[in-house]
DRENDO-1510 file (C-alpha; in Angstrom, 1 decimal, always signed):
<recs>
REC; n; res; u; v; w
REC; 1; UNK; -11.0; +23.6; +6.4 .
REC; 2; UNK; -7.3; +23.9; +7.0 .
REC; 3; UNK; -6.7; +25.1; +3.4 .
REC; 4; UNK; -8.8; +28.2; +4.2 .
REC; 5; UNK; -7.2; +28.9; +7.6 .
REC; 6; UNK; -3.5; +28.5; +7.0 .
REC; 7; UNK; -0.7; +29.5; +4.6 .
REC; 8; UNK; +0.6; +25.9; +4.5 .
REC; 9; UNK; -1.2; +22.6; +5.1 .
REC; 10; UNK; +0.7; +19.5; +5.9 .
REC; 11; UNK; -1.0; +16.1; +5.6 .
REC; 12; UNK; +0.3; +12.6; +6.3 .
REC; 13; UNK; -0.6; +10.6; +3.3 .
REC; 14; UNK; +0.3; +7.1; +4.6 .
REC; 15; UNK; +3.1; +4.7; +4.3 .
REC; 16; UNK; +5.3; +4.8; +1.2 .
REC; 17; UNK; +5.2; +6.7; -2.1 .
REC; 18; UNK; +3.7; +3.5; -3.6 .
REC; 19; UNK; +0.9; +3.2; -1.1 .
REC; 20; UNK; -0.3; +6.2; +0.7 .
REC; 21; UNK; +1.1; +8.9; -1.5 .
REC; 22; UNK; -0.2; +7.2; -4.7 .
REC; 23; UNK; -3.7; +7.1; -3.2 .
REC; 24; UNK; -3.4; +10.7; -2.0 .
REC; 25; UNK; -2.3; +11.9; -5.4 .
REC; 26; UNK; -4.4; +9.7; -7.7 .
REC; 27; UNK; -7.6; +9.7; -5.6 .
REC; 28; UNK; -7.8; +12.5; -3.1 .
REC; 29; UNK; -6.1; +15.2; -5.2 .
REC; 30; UNK; -7.9; +14.1; -8.4 .
REC; 31; UNK; -11.3; +14.3; -6.7 .
REC; 32; UNK; -10.7; +17.6; -4.8 .
REC; 33; UNK; -8.5; +19.5; -7.2 .
REC; 34; UNK; -5.6; +19.7; -4.7 .
REC; 35; UNK; -2.2; +20.3; -6.3 .
REC; 36; UNK; +0.6; +19.6; -3.8 .
REC; 37; UNK; +3.6; +21.9; -3.9 .
REC; 38; UNK; +6.1; +19.6; -2.1 .
REC; 39; UNK; +6.4; +16.2; -0.5 .
REC; 40; UNK; +8.4; +14.9; +2.5 .
REC; 41; UNK; +9.7; +11.4; +2.3 .
REC; 42; UNK; +10.7; +10.2; +5.8 .
REC; 43; UNK; +13.5; +7.8; +6.0 .
REC; 44; UNK; +15.4; +6.2; +8.9 .
REC; 45; UNK; +19.0; +4.8; +8.8 .
REC; 46; UNK; +17.6; +1.7; +10.5 .
REC; 47; UNK; +15.0; +1.0; +7.9 .
REC; 48; UNK; +17.5; +1.6; +5.1 .
REC; 49; UNK; +19.9; -0.9; +6.6 .
REC; 50; UNK; +17.1; -3.5; +6.9 .
REC; 51; UNK; +16.4; -2.9; +3.2 .
REC; 52; UNK; +20.1; -3.5; +2.7 .
REC; 53; UNK; +19.8; -7.0; +4.2 .
REC; 54; UNK; +20.8; -6.4; +7.9 .
REC; 55; UNK; +19.2; -8.6; +10.5 .
REC; 56; UNK; +17.1; -6.7; +13.2 .
REC; 57; UNK; +19.6; -7.5; +16.0 .
REC; 58; UNK; +22.4; -5.9; +14.0 .
REC; 59; UNK; +20.7; -2.6; +13.1 .
REC; 60; UNK; +22.4; -0.7; +16.0 .
REC; 61; UNK; +25.8; -1.3; +14.5 .
REC; 62; UNK; +27.3; +0.9; +11.8 .
REC; 63; UNK; +27.1; -0.6; +8.4 .
REC; 64; UNK; +27.5; +1.9; +5.6 .
REC; 65; UNK; +27.6; -0.8; +2.9 .
REC; 66; UNK; +24.3; -2.3; +3.8 .
REC; 67; UNK; +22.9; +1.2; +4.1 .
REC; 68; UNK; +24.0; +2.0; +0.6 .
REC; 69; UNK; +22.3; -1.2; -0.7 .
REC; 70; UNK; +19.1; -0.2; +1.1 .
REC; 71; UNK; +19.1; +3.3; -0.3 .
REC; 72; UNK; +17.8; +1.8; -3.6 .
REC; 73; UNK; +14.4; +1.6; -1.7 .
REC; 74; UNK; +14.6; +5.3; -0.9 .
REC; 75; UNK; +15.6; +6.1; -4.4 .
REC; 76; UNK; +12.5; +4.3; -5.7 .
REC; 77; UNK; +10.2; +6.4; -3.4 .
REC; 78; UNK; +11.9; +9.6; -4.6 .
REC; 79; UNK; +11.4; +8.5; -8.2 .
REC; 80; UNK; +7.7; +7.7; -7.6 .
REC; 81; UNK; +7.0; +11.1; -5.9 .
REC; 82; UNK; +8.8; +12.9; -8.7 .
REC; 83; UNK; +6.7; +11.0; -11.2 .
REC; 84; UNK; +3.6; +12.9; -9.9 .
REC; 85; UNK; +5.4; +16.2; -10.6 .
REC; 86; UNK; +5.8; +16.9; -6.9 .
REC; 87; UNK; +9.3; +17.9; -5.7 .
REC; 88; UNK; +10.3; +15.9; -2.6 .
REC; 89; UNK; +12.6; +16.5; +0.3 .
REC; 90; UNK; +14.0; +13.6; +2.4 .
REC; 91; UNK; +13.6; +13.9; +6.2 .
REC; 92; UNK; +16.2; +11.6; +7.8 .
REC; 93; UNK; +14.6; +10.7; +11.2 .
REC; 94; UNK; +17.9; +10.4; +13.1 .
REC; 95; UNK; +18.2; +8.2; +16.2 .
REC; 96; UNK; +21.1; +7.9; +18.7 .
REC; 97; UNK; +22.5; +4.7; +17.1 .
REC; 98; UNK; +22.9; +6.4; +13.7 .
REC; 99; UNK; +26.5; +7.3; +12.9 .
REC; 100; UNK; +27.7; +10.4; +11.1 .
REC; 101; UNK; +29.1; +8.1; +8.4 .
REC; 102; UNK; +25.7; +6.6; +7.8 .
REC; 103; UNK; +24.0; +10.0; +7.8 .
REC; 104; UNK; +26.6; +11.2; +5.3 .
REC; 105; UNK; +25.9; +8.2; +3.0 .
REC; 106; UNK; +22.2; +9.1; +2.9 .
REC; 107; UNK; +23.0; +12.7; +2.2 .
REC; 108; UNK; +25.3; +11.8; -0.6 .
REC; 109; UNK; +22.8; +9.5; -2.1 .
REC; 110; UNK; +20.1; +12.1; -1.9 .
REC; 111; UNK; +22.4; +14.7; -3.6 .
REC; 112; UNK; +22.8; +12.2; -6.4 .
REC; 113; UNK; +19.0; +11.9; -6.7 .
REC; 114; UNK; +18.8; +15.7; -6.7 .
REC; 115; UNK; +16.8; +16.0; -3.5 .
REC; 116; UNK; +17.7; +17.7; -0.3 .
REC; 117; UNK; +18.2; +15.5; +2.8 .
REC; 118; UNK; +17.5; +17.1; +6.2 .
REC; 119; UNK; +18.4; +15.5; +9.5 .
REC; 120; UNK; +15.5; +15.6; +11.9 .
REC; 121; UNK; +15.6; +15.0; +15.7 .
REC; 122; UNK; +12.0; +15.6; +16.7 .
REC; 123; UNK; +11.9; +12.4; +18.7 .
REC; 124; UNK; +14.4; +14.0; +21.0 .
REC; 125; UNK; +13.9; +17.7; +20.6 .
REC; 126; UNK; +10.3; +18.1; +19.7 .
REC; 127; UNK; +9.3; +20.7; +17.1 .
REC; 128; UNK; +12.7; +22.3; +17.4 .
REC; 129; UNK; +14.2; +19.1; +15.9 .
REC; 130; UNK; +12.3; +19.7; +12.6 .
REC; 131; UNK; +12.6; +23.4; +12.2 .
REC; 132; UNK; +15.2; +23.1; +9.4 .
REC; 133; UNK; +12.9; +20.6; +7.6 .
REC; 134; UNK; +10.0; +23.0; +7.9 .
REC; 135; UNK; +11.9; +25.8; +6.4 .
REC; 136; UNK; +13.1; +23.6; +3.6 .
REC; 137; UNK; +9.6; +22.5; +2.8 .
REC; 138; UNK; +8.3; +26.0; +2.7 .
REC; 139; UNK; +11.2; +27.0; +0.4 .
REC; 140; UNK; +10.4; +24.0; -1.8 .
REC; 141; UNK; +6.7; +24.8; -1.8 .
REC; 142; UNK; +7.4; +28.4; -2.8 .
REC; 143; UNK; +10.0; +27.4; -5.5 .
REC; 144; UNK; +7.4; +26.9; -8.2 .
REC; 145; UNK; +9.0; +23.5; -9.1 .
REC; 146; UNK; +5.8; +21.6; -8.6 .
REC; 147; UNK; +4.0; +20.5; -11.8 .
REC; 148; UNK; +1.4; +18.1; -10.3 .
REC; 149; UNK; -0.1; +15.4; -12.4 .
REC; 150; UNK; -1.9; +12.2; -11.7 .
REC; 151; UNK; -0.5; +8.9; -12.9 .
REC; 152; UNK; -3.3; +8.2; -15.4 .
REC; 153; UNK; -6.2; +10.0; -17.0 .
REC; 154; UNK; -9.8; +9.5; -15.8 .
REC; 155; UNK; -10.9; +7.9; -19.1 .
REC; 156; UNK; -8.3; +5.2; -19.1 .
REC; 157; UNK; -10.0; +1.8; -18.6 .
REC; 158; UNK; -9.8; +0.3; -15.1 .
REC; 159; UNK; -7.6; -2.6; -16.1 .
REC; 160; UNK; -5.1; -0.2; -17.8 .
REC; 161; UNK; -5.1; +2.0; -14.6 .
REC; 162; UNK; -4.1; -1.0; -12.5 .
REC; 163; UNK; -1.4; -1.9; -15.1 .
REC; 164; UNK; -0.1; +1.7; -15.1 .
REC; 165; UNK; +0.2; +1.6; -11.3 .
REC; 166; UNK; +1.9; -1.8; -11.3 .
REC; 167; UNK; +4.4; -0.8; -14.0 .
REC; 168; UNK; +5.1; +2.8; -12.9 .
REC; 169; UNK; +5.3; +2.5; -9.2 .
REC; 170; UNK; +6.3; -1.1; -8.7 .
REC; 171; UNK; +8.4; -1.8; -11.8 .
REC; 172; UNK; +6.2; -4.6; -13.0 .
REC; 173; UNK; +6.5; -5.6; -16.7 .
REC; 174; UNK; +2.8; -6.2; -16.9 .
REC; 175; UNK; -0.1; -7.7; -14.9 .
REC; 176; UNK; -1.8; -11.1; -15.2 .
REC; 177; UNK; -5.1; -12.2; -13.8 .
REC; 178; UNK; -7.5; -15.2; -14.1 .
REC; 179; UNK; -10.3; -14.8; -16.6 .
REC; 180; UNK; -12.7; -14.4; -13.7 .
REC; 181; UNK; -10.9; -11.3; -12.5 .
REC; 182; UNK; -10.6; -9.8; -16.0 .
REC; 183; UNK; -14.3; -10.5; -16.6 .
REC; 184; UNK; -15.1; -8.6; -13.3 .
REC; 185; UNK; -13.0; -5.7; -14.5 .
REC; 186; UNK; -14.9; -5.7; -17.8 .
REC; 187; UNK; -18.2; -5.8; -15.9 .
REC; 188; UNK; -17.2; -2.8; -13.8 .
REC; 189; UNK; -16.2; -0.9; -17.0 .
REC; 190; UNK; -19.4; -1.8; -18.8 .
REC; 191; UNK; -21.5; -0.7; -15.7 .
REC; 192; UNK; -20.0; +2.8; -15.9 .
REC; 193; UNK; -17.3; +2.6; -13.2 .
REC; 194; UNK; -14.4; +3.1; -15.6 .
REC; 195; UNK; -14.0; +6.7; -14.9 .
REC; 196; UNK; -13.2; +6.1; -11.2 .
REC; 197; UNK; -9.6; +6.0; -9.9 .
REC; 198; UNK; -8.2; +2.8; -8.6 .
</recs>
């Protein structure tokens, strides 16, 4: 496996800290004993402006205010990754329409979140466009800051595991389901599946 052949292994865990990263941390790492030393959260100015309410046809225009509103989404992903005890770095996938003012706004927000933001131009420059990011990830991985933990213990009941994910990652106040669904969870629990991750 890659872990036996390389000093560092990078894996793409899927879209979002609430989807792919959560499954990677709570299922893959739990079952294999992996303990990540660092995480990279990829962001684009364009996506952050969309989260800030800008229409698709206007994304090519500078709009720092919308970008700042959209940064709340990035902040949530940073918070989610940190919740697993894994220190993140933000890779800003920069494109030609992105302005220096927009890039600076993301850098400033990341500084306030206590994470480094690194501009990446790999779409234009290939691997040379991510060399700074690679060095930052290695430094973060070697820093000893990681204190990996899963979101919930194995022995937590299935329903409580779902509640924990909903509340911790998505900010839900609680979860509600029809009796039929709750009964199905109870059946899974009774059948001995309660120790599995969700």
